[in-house]
Structure formats: C-alpha cells, structure tokens
N, C-alpha and C positions, 0 to 999 in steps of 0.2 A: 451440464455444468455449473457449479454451485457458486456463490460469491462469499467472501470474507473480509469484511471491514475490520482492521485492527485499530481501535479507536480508544487506547487505555492511556495508561500514562498521568502524571500530575500536571502536567503543563507549567511546571518551574519557571520556564523561560518567559514566560506571559504572565506572571504574578504582577500584579495584584488583579489582573483580569480572570485569573482561574480560582483565586481564592473562595469563590461562592460557586462555582459553576466546573464542567469537564471543559476543557480548549477545543473540544470538537462541536460544541454547540455554540459556540461564539458565532458571531457573524462576518461573512464574506459578503462583502455589498447588502446586496437583499435576502441573502438565504442564510441559514444555519452552514455552518460548515461541511455539516455529516450529511447534508443534502447533495452536496457534490459527488463524494464517492459513489453514492446510492445510485444516483442518476447515470454516472460514468459503468458501473454496470449493467443496468437496466438497459442502456442504448447499446450493449454490448451483446442484448439477448437473455441475460441471465436474470432470472426471476426467483430465485430462491436465496436468500442472505442470512448471513450472520455475522452481529455484531458482537466484537470482542471488547468490553469496556472495563474500567477499575474504576478504584478512587472512593469519594464519598458522594457522586453523583449520579452512578449509573442509572438509578431509578429514574432521571430526567430524560433519558433516550426513550424511553417507553412513553413518557407523557407526551414530547413531541413526536415521535415517529408511529405512535403504536403499532398496528398489525401490519402497516407498511401498505396498504390497499390505496394509498393516494400517490404513491409510484406504478400502480400496477403490479406489486409484488404477487406470487402465491405463498410467499411464506416468508416472515421476518424473525429471527430466533436472534437471540440473545444471550452471550454468557459473560463472567467476571473472572479476571485475572485478579489476582491477589498478589500484591507486590510489584513490584518493576524488575523482572528478569531478564526484558529483551523483547524482542519483536518474533524469534523463534518462538520464546517460551510462550507467547499470546498464541501466536499459531498454533501450538499444539494442542489448544485447548478446542480445537475445531476438528480433532479427528473423526469424535462420535458424529458428527454434522456431516462430515463429508462423506461417512458410509460410503468410501471405496472409490468414488468419485474423482473426477477434476474437479481441482478447484483454482479461481482466480482470484489471489488477495491484491487488497490494495488499501495503503497506508489511510487513516481515515484525515491525515490534513494535506494529501495530496489533490493538487488541483490541476487540471488541466482544461486545454482548448477544445481538442478534438478528441474525436473517439477513438476506442481500443478493439471496434469489432472486427478488424481483419486480423487482427493480431491472435485475438481469441478464436476467430474462425481457422486458423493454422492452427492452434494449437490443439482445436477439436481433432484436427486431422492428425496431430502427430499420435503417433502410437503409444510413446511412453516418455518419459521425461519430465523436462521445467522449460518453461521461456520467459524472459526478461526482455523490458524495455531498456532499450538506452535513449539518452539525450545528450548531444552535445554541449557542453554548460563551458562556462572561462572560469568558473573557478570549482574544478574537479576535484580540487584536495579538501572541498566538504563531505565529498559524498564516499560511496562505494565505485570503486573505477575498475574500467573492467578493460582488459588488454584484449585486442581482438586481432588475431593473425588469417591472413588466408579466408574469412568470412567465419570464423569461429571465434568464440571467446576462448581464451586457453588459462585465464585467470583472472579472480575480481580482487582487490586490493581495500579494505576500508581505510578510507582516508587518509592517504599517504601522503608523507609530505612533498615527495618529488612525484608526481601521476606521469605514467606511461602513455596515456592518452587521453584525451578529454571526455571521453565516453562516460557520462555517470550513469549508476544504476536506478531508475527512479524507483519511486515505492510504488510498482505492479509487477507480480510475480505470479504466473502460471506453473501449478502442478499437478504429478501425478499422486497416487496413493501411497508412494514409498515415501512422502517428504516428514510424514510421520516419524517412521523408523529412523530415519536419518535425524531427526531433532532431537530423538532418545539418546543417539550415540554422540552427541554436540558434550563439549567441557566448555566450561563458562569461561570468556575471556578475558583479559586483565580488569574490565570494566564491572566485572563479576556478573556478565550478560551473556545470553545464549543467541548467536551474532546470525543473523538472517544471510551475511555474505559468507558464512562456512557451509550454512545449506545449498547456496549456491553452489560454491566451491567442490562440493559433494556430488553435486550432477555432472560438472565440467570432469571430475574425476574419472567418472562412468563414461565419458562422451556424448553425453546426454542432456545436455543445455542448449538452447537455440534462442535467439534473439530477432528481436524485431527494435527498426527505431520509434520512436514517438514523433509525430508531426506536431507541428505546433507549439506553443508555448506551455511550460511544466513549472509549478512552482509549489512548494512547500506553505506552510503558514503556521511555522512552529517558534516564530519570532517576532518581536515588534513590527521588522523591517519586511518579514517574509509575510506577516500578514496584511499590512498595507499594500504589499506590493500584487498580492493575490486579489484584494480588491479593486486595486485599480484597473487590473488586467480584465476582470470580470466586468465592470464598469463599460470598459473599453469597448470588450466584445459584443455589448448588448445593441439590437437594432435601434436606431437613432428613431425617435419618434419625430412625427411631421410638426 
C-alpha cells in the first residue's frame, strides 16, 4: 500500500505565521508538522509516500525532507496542486503515483497519539472499497460527521448544524483504485471545492465503506488554538527524562 499526504493550501487561518512558509512546515513541539503524518504512515508499514503540496513554498519540503531516507522510506515523491480546489482535488493528483494500488491518505495537519497499523492491515485484507477512521468528539459540528447504524456508516454530513452523532471523520482515509473515478464524477460544493465527504458518500452508496475507531487523542493543527493544543499534546506524551 502507498501513502499520500495532502499538505497544500495557503494556511490563511495561521497568518502571519504562514506569510513566509507552508503551514505544514511550522513546528509542532520539537518537529516540523509534516514529520508527524510521515511517521504515522511509516509506523503502519508504508514506505512509499507522495506529498501533495501547493502555494509559494513547495520547494521547502524538498529542502527539509529530501528523499525521505531519514524516515526509512523507499520513495518520497512530490506533486503540486495549483489553486485551492479542495481535498478531493488534491487527492486526484495522486492517481499516477497510486498506479492501481490501494492508498492510505492523511491530511498533513492531522496529528495522532497512537498508530493506525491495525486499521491499515484490516484494509489490506479488504477486497475493495474504502475505510475511514472515526473519533468521538465534543464538537462534531466542526467536522464531517458519520451516522452509524448497526455497525455500518450510512451517511456522512459535512459540518452539520445539528449533528446526528459525535463521530467525527478524521483526516485519515484508505481507498482502492476506484477513488479516482469517483473524484472525476464530483461536482464542486457551495464552497467551490471538490469535497472528500462526497467521495466517502459515494463508497457508502456502493455499500463498500468500512470504518475503525481511532484510539488515543487526535487533533488537527490548522488554527492558532489547535496548533498550540497539538504542541501541548505531543509534549505531554513524550517520555519524561530523569
């Protein structure tokens, strides 16, 4: 299985920190933000990764990460998203890289406490379709929210005013090769973007989407508050020195 990290966008909610760099290169405690999703994929046994970036500082990723050997990668690839047309649009740029294989996709500002190895292994055994990771949260209206009935996700609603559950869809997704055809069939949302929620709902309509619950804490780092929270959570999880 190959890995895809979506690290584009302008990071406007973190301005002026992002005036001279990409959001995903900002520090989270003692490492650049992009290190965390890379390590998440590596810990799940994924060694071939594509980073989708954008904006004016894409070259800084290459300077920071090089060929990825510091993470034990067999391949670290880069591609560029022009404009900001949504997560699904960024994902579409990975079609050639995926080359018909299953992929594990993670948003570049998602930071987790524990690993996803079990979910990745379950998806490896899954004949086809998609798998998402859910996390119960206190503020589900900020996220895509999954409605779960009888052990199945029956619908995902993007940032609902009245959420039907507290199950947020985290920024970690696993897809078979049909994901790219699904993206091509999408229409832009009211925000003018191709939404990843619409991709996931397409799999639901096929009856081909499974899920796992994410263990431990999970946060994004796309606002000042969440960037601080991410740094504090990482710091608190570090082994205490004598």
